[in-house]
C-alpha positions, 0 to 999 in steps of 0.5 A: 341473928341478924338476916345478914348473920344468917346469910353468912352461916347458909353460905359458910354451910355450903362452901364446907360442903363443897370443900369437903366434895372438891378437895376431898376435905374433912369437914374440921378441915373445911372448916378451918380452910373457910375460917382462915381465909381471907374470902372469910373476911371479906364475907363477914364485911357486909359492906363486900356485898361476897353474902349475898352472892351464889355459893358456887362465885365464892367457892370460886374465890376460894378455891384460888384463894388456896391454891395460889395463898392469895384471892386474886 
């Protein structure tokens, strides 16, 4: 596993916890929401630099996407 992959996995874990706490999702629901999001696609793209941001920062993008269907 590369350092990049590790960072993405840690951030994904934190996003799951935030979705479970803030949106009352189950773990499977949270994982599905993340893995099927545009936010995750950008997170997996090292050029975006999103993987290097705080979980709260990335959660804001994900939350907006889940609420509106768009990241921005």
